[in-house]
C-alpha positions as CSV (number, residue, x, y, z in Angstrom):
1,M,0.1,0.0,-0.1
2,L,2.6,2.3,1.2
3,M,4.6,1.2,-2.0
4,T,2.1,2.1,-4.5
5,E,1.6,5.4,-2.7
6,K,5.3,6.5,-2.9
7,K,5.5,5.1,-7.0
8,S,2.1,7.3,-7.6
9,F,3.4,10.6,-5.6
10,W,6.8,10.5,-7.7
11,K,4.5,10.0,-11.1
12,R,2.8,13.0,-10.3
13,F,6.0,14.7,-9.6
14,K,7.8,13.5,-12.6
15,K,4.6,14.7,-14.6
16,Q,4.6,18.2,-12.9
17,S,7.9,18.7,-13.0
18,A,8.2,22.0,-14.7
19,I,5.7,23.2,-12.0
20,Q,7.5,21.9,-9.3
21,A,10.8,23.4,-10.6
22,F,9.0,27.3,-10.5
23,V,7.4,26.2,-7.0
24,W,10.9,24.9,-5.4
25,A,12.5,28.1,-7.1
26,G,9.9,30.4,-5.0
27,I,10.5,28.4,-1.8
28,L,14.3,29.1,-2.2
29,Y,14.4,32.3,-3.2
30,L,11.9,32.7,0.0
31,V,14.0,30.6,2.2
32,I,17.6,32.9,1.4
33,F,16.0,36.1,1.2
34,N,13.5,35.8,4.0
35,V,13.6,33.0,6.6
36,I,17.4,32.9,6.9
37,P,17.7,36.7,7.4
38,M,15.3,36.7,10.2
39,F,18.2,34.9,12.7
40,G,19.9,38.4,12.6
41,L,16.7,39.7,14.5
42,I,18.7,38.1,18.0
43,I,21.0,41.6,17.4
44,G,18.3,43.4,18.7
45,F,19.0,41.7,22.1
46,K,22.0,41.8,22.3
47,D,25.0,44.7,22.5
48,Y,26.2,43.6,19.0
49,R,29.4,45.2,17.3
50,I,29.7,44.7,13.3
51,S,34.0,44.2,13.8
52,T,32.9,41.0,15.6
53,G,31.5,39.4,12.1
54,I,28.5,37.4,12.0
55,S,29.5,34.8,14.7
56,G,29.2,38.5,17.1
57,M,25.5,37.3,16.6
58,F,25.6,34.2,19.2
59,T,28.4,35.7,21.4
60,S,27.7,39.1,22.1
61,K,26.1,40.7,25.4
62,W,22.8,40.0,25.8
63,V,20.9,43.2,27.1
64,G,16.6,41.9,26.8
65,F,15.1,44.7,26.0
66,K,17.4,47.9,26.6
67,Y,16.8,49.0,23.2
68,F,13.4,49.0,22.9
69,M,13.1,50.8,25.9
70,E,15.4,53.2,24.7
71,F,13.5,54.2,21.4
72,V,10.0,54.4,23.2
73,N,11.7,57.1,25.9
74,D,13.7,58.5,22.6
75,Y,12.5,62.5,22.1
76,K,11.6,61.2,18.6
77,F,9.5,59.0,19.6
78,D,6.1,60.5,20.0
79,R,7.0,62.1,16.2
80,L,8.5,59.2,13.9
81,V,5.1,56.9,14.9
82,R,3.0,60.2,14.6
83,N,4.3,60.7,10.8
84,T,4.8,56.9,10.1
85,I,0.9,56.1,11.0
86,A,-0.6,59.7,10.0
87,L,1.7,59.3,5.9
88,S,0.3,55.4,6.3
89,V,-3.4,56.6,7.2
90,L,-4.2,59.1,4.8
91,K,-2.4,56.8,2.0
92,L,-4.7,54.2,2.5
93,I,-7.7,56.5,2.0
94,F,-7.3,58.1,-1.1
95,T,-4.6,56.1,-2.8
96,F,-6.4,52.4,-2.2
97,P,-10.1,53.4,-3.8
98,M,-8.4,55.3,-6.9
99,P,-7.4,52.4,-8.4
100,I,-10.3,50.5,-8.1
101,L,-12.6,54.1,-9.5
102,F,-10.1,54.2,-12.6
103,A,-9.8,50.2,-13.3
104,L,-14.4,51.0,-13.7
105,M,-13.9,54.2,-15.8
106,V,-12.0,52.0,-17.9
107,N,-14.0,49.4,-18.4
108,E,-16.8,51.5,-19.3
109,L,-14.6,53.1,-21.8
110,R,-15.7,51.8,-25.6
111,N,-12.6,53.3,-27.2
112,L,-10.5,50.4,-27.9
113,R,-8.0,52.9,-29.2
114,F,-8.4,55.7,-26.0
115,K,-8.3,52.6,-23.8
116,K,-5.2,51.0,-24.4
117,V,-3.6,54.2,-24.7
118,L,-4.9,55.3,-21.0
119,Q,-4.0,52.0,-19.5
120,T,-0.5,52.3,-20.9
121,A,0.5,55.7,-19.7
122,S,-1.4,54.9,-16.2
123,Y,0.8,52.1,-15.7
124,L,4.2,53.8,-17.1
125,P,4.7,56.0,-13.9
126,H,5.1,52.5,-11.8
127,F,8.3,51.7,-13.3
128,I,10.1,54.8,-12.6
129,S,11.6,54.7,-9.8
130,W,12.0,57.2,-6.7
131,I,14.7,58.4,-7.4
132,I,14.0,59.6,-10.8
133,I,10.4,61.1,-9.4
134,S,12.4,62.9,-6.8
135,G,14.4,64.7,-9.2
136,I,11.2,65.2,-11.5
137,S,9.5,66.5,-8.4
138,F,12.5,69.3,-7.5
139,Q,12.4,70.3,-11.4
140,F,8.6,71.1,-10.9
141,L,8.3,72.1,-7.7
142,S,11.2,74.3,-6.3
143,K,10.8,77.9,-5.4
144,N,12.0,78.2,-9.8
145,G,10.3,75.5,-10.9
146,I,8.1,74.6,-13.7
147,I,5.0,75.0,-11.8
148,N,5.7,78.1,-9.3
149,T,6.9,80.0,-12.7
150,L,3.8,79.0,-14.2
151,L,1.6,79.7,-11.3
152,S,3.3,83.2,-10.9
153,S,3.0,84.2,-14.7
154,L,-0.9,83.7,-14.3
155,H,-0.3,85.6,-11.2
156,L,-2.6,82.8,-9.1
157,I,0.6,83.5,-6.5
158,S,2.0,86.1,-5.4
159,A,5.4,84.1,-3.8
160,P,6.8,81.2,-4.6
161,I,5.1,77.9,-3.2
162,N,7.4,75.7,-0.6
163,F,6.1,72.4,-2.1
164,L,9.3,70.7,-0.7
165,T,9.9,72.5,2.6
166,D,7.1,73.2,3.8
167,P,6.3,70.8,6.6
168,K,2.2,71.0,6.1
169,L,2.8,70.0,2.2
170,F,4.7,66.7,2.8
171,W,2.1,64.7,3.7
172,G,0.0,66.2,0.4
173,L,2.7,65.8,-1.8
174,A,3.7,62.2,-0.7
175,V,-0.1,61.5,-1.6
176,G,-0.1,62.7,-4.6
177,L,3.0,61.4,-5.8
178,D,1.9,57.9,-4.7
179,I,-1.3,57.9,-6.3
180,W,0.5,59.5,-9.5
181,K,2.8,56.6,-9.8
182,E,0.8,53.2,-8.4
183,M,-2.8,53.8,-9.6
184,G,-2.1,52.3,-13.0
185,W,-0.3,49.7,-11.8
186,W,-3.2,48.3,-9.5
187,T,-5.8,49.3,-11.8
188,I,-4.4,46.1,-13.6
189,I,-5.1,44.2,-10.9
190,F,-9.1,45.4,-10.8
191,L,-9.2,45.3,-14.7
192,A,-8.2,41.5,-14.5
193,S,-11.0,40.3,-11.9
194,I,-13.5,42.8,-13.8
195,V,-13.0,40.9,-17.7
196,G,-13.6,37.9,-15.6
197,I,-17.5,38.6,-14.8
198,S,-19.5,37.0,-17.2
199,Q,-20.8,39.3,-19.7
200,E,-24.4,37.5,-20.0
201,L,-24.9,38.8,-16.2
202,Y,-24.5,42.5,-18.3
203,E,-26.8,41.9,-21.3
204,A,-29.8,40.3,-18.8
205,A,-29.0,43.3,-16.4
206,Q,-29.0,45.9,-19.7
207,I,-32.2,44.1,-21.3
208,D,-34.2,44.5,-17.4
209,G,-34.3,47.8,-18.2
210,A,-30.6,48.5,-15.5
211,S,-28.9,51.9,-15.8
212,R,-25.0,52.0,-16.4
213,M,-24.6,52.7,-12.7
214,Q,-26.5,50.4,-11.7
215,R,-24.9,47.4,-13.3
216,I,-21.8,48.8,-11.8
217,R,-23.2,48.9,-8.1
218,Y,-25.2,45.8,-8.4
219,I,-23.3,43.3,-10.9
220,T,-19.3,44.7,-11.1
221,M,-18.3,45.8,-7.4
222,P,-20.0,42.6,-5.7
223,N,-18.1,40.1,-8.3
224,I,-14.7,42.0,-7.7
225,K,-15.5,41.5,-3.9
226,T,-13.0,38.8,-3.4
227,T,-9.9,40.7,-5.3
228,I,-10.6,44.1,-3.4
229,V,-10.3,42.2,-0.3
230,I,-7.4,40.6,-0.8
231,V,-5.6,43.6,-2.0
232,L,-7.2,45.6,1.2
233,I,-5.5,42.9,3.5
234,M,-2.2,43.0,1.7
235,T,-2.7,47.1,2.0
236,I,-3.4,47.3,5.7
237,G,-0.7,44.6,6.3
238,N,1.8,47.1,4.9
239,L,0.2,49.8,5.9
240,L,3.0,51.5,8.2
241,G,5.1,50.8,4.9
242,G,2.7,52.7,2.5
243,G,0.4,50.6,2.0
244,L,-0.1,49.7,-2.0
245,S,3.2,51.1,-3.1
246,G,5.5,50.2,0.2
247,S,6.8,53.7,-0.3
248,N,7.2,55.6,2.8
249,F,10.9,55.7,3.2
250,E,12.1,56.3,-0.4
251,Q,9.7,59.2,0.2
252,S,11.0,60.3,3.3
253,Y,14.4,59.6,2.5
254,L,14.5,61.7,-1.1
255,L,11.9,64.6,-0.5
256,G,12.7,64.7,3.3
257,N,14.8,67.5,4.7
258,S,15.8,69.6,7.5
259,V,13.2,71.9,7.1
260,N,10.0,69.2,6.5
261,A,11.3,66.7,9.3
262,D,8.6,67.7,11.5
263,T,6.6,66.1,9.3
264,S,8.6,63.7,6.8
265,E,10.9,61.5,9.2
266,I,9.6,57.9,9.8
267,I,10.5,55.4,11.5
268,Q,11.7,53.3,8.4
269,A,14.2,56.6,7.3
270,Y,14.8,57.0,10.9
271,V,16.1,53.4,11.2
272,F,17.9,53.5,8.2
273,R,20.0,56.2,9.8
274,V,20.8,55.1,12.9
275,G,21.3,51.7,11.7
276,L,23.7,52.0,8.3
277,Q,24.9,55.5,9.0
278,E,25.6,56.2,12.6
279,G,26.5,52.0,13.1
280,R,23.8,51.3,15.8
281,Y,22.3,47.7,14.0
282,S,21.1,46.5,17.7
283,Y,19.1,49.9,18.1
284,A,17.9,49.9,14.6
285,T,17.1,46.2,14.5
286,A,15.3,46.6,18.0
287,V,12.9,49.4,16.1
288,G,12.6,47.4,13.1
289,L,11.3,44.7,14.9
290,V,8.5,46.5,16.9
291,Q,8.0,47.7,13.4
292,S,7.0,44.4,12.0
293,I,5.2,42.7,14.5
294,I,2.6,45.9,14.0
295,S,2.6,45.2,10.8
296,L,2.2,41.2,11.0
297,L,-0.7,42.2,13.9
298,L,-2.2,44.2,11.3
299,I,-2.3,41.5,8.7
300,F,-4.3,39.2,11.0
301,A,-6.6,42.0,12.6
302,S,-8.0,42.7,9.0
303,N,-8.4,39.3,7.6
304,F,-10.0,38.4,11.0
305,T,-12.2,42.1,10.5
306,S,-12.7,41.1,6.8
307,K,-13.9,37.2,7.4
308,K,-16.3,39.3,10.1
309,L,-18.0,41.7,7.6
310,A,-17.0,40.2,4.1
311,G,-17.6,36.8,4.5
312,S,-14.0,36.0,2.6
313,G,-10.3,36.7,3.3
314,L,-6.7,36.2,2.4
315,F,-6.6,32.9,5.2
């Protein structure tokens, strides 16, 4: 009996060899780049020095929660947490619905040529790095940039607007750039879900006299609910990282400066600075671990809530 099952298993495995190769390659990637590095989290509980090398992770002195408490008592703690949460929540509110609305709009277009051009133009910014976008932003939004020059020539402003240095404008700037960069890319996910809906449902609704908005409300939205829930859970899980795009660090590091630091400095940028620039690896690991634990709890909480309210979840 066992021999028969064993032969059957290897027979199926051999038949699926191509698919298995892709699966095991993915598993190997996760193990090397995601699982093994997690052993480095032990640094957050030790007085680690880079001069001791990898072996120092195991031989360094245990300090327990010393660095965790140091972060909580840091004078920047309140500001870092406030900026990280505020920027992430604003992105969740404004960037998450945009791909859904844009996908619904694109799906309703009847001109196929214009539809393809619009789709292509919308997701191209996704492939532009934040370094290039920050450079474009400086060209457009600096005091002598294109936007200020245009507004001045139209006599709409009397003095240049400090888009890049005013702390009050940073969150709006970050959210706006995030929408422009990532909206088209995530629209592809929702459009793919919409395309999978049976056209017979729309034809039957049209025969019954349903308007275009009614068809969207009672056919399109219910049928893409599962996709919306999955993307929402993923977004909430990466809420502290920036939601759909995970770009909080890049924006804070590239567009942040000493003038707008009151609203631009976030936990990720702080970890980078104290870890790599100041060499405080144990402290930076502890701070990063705190954020990772919060993100993990957000995933489970959002999945639980989704199952209770919508009847479906990620797992």
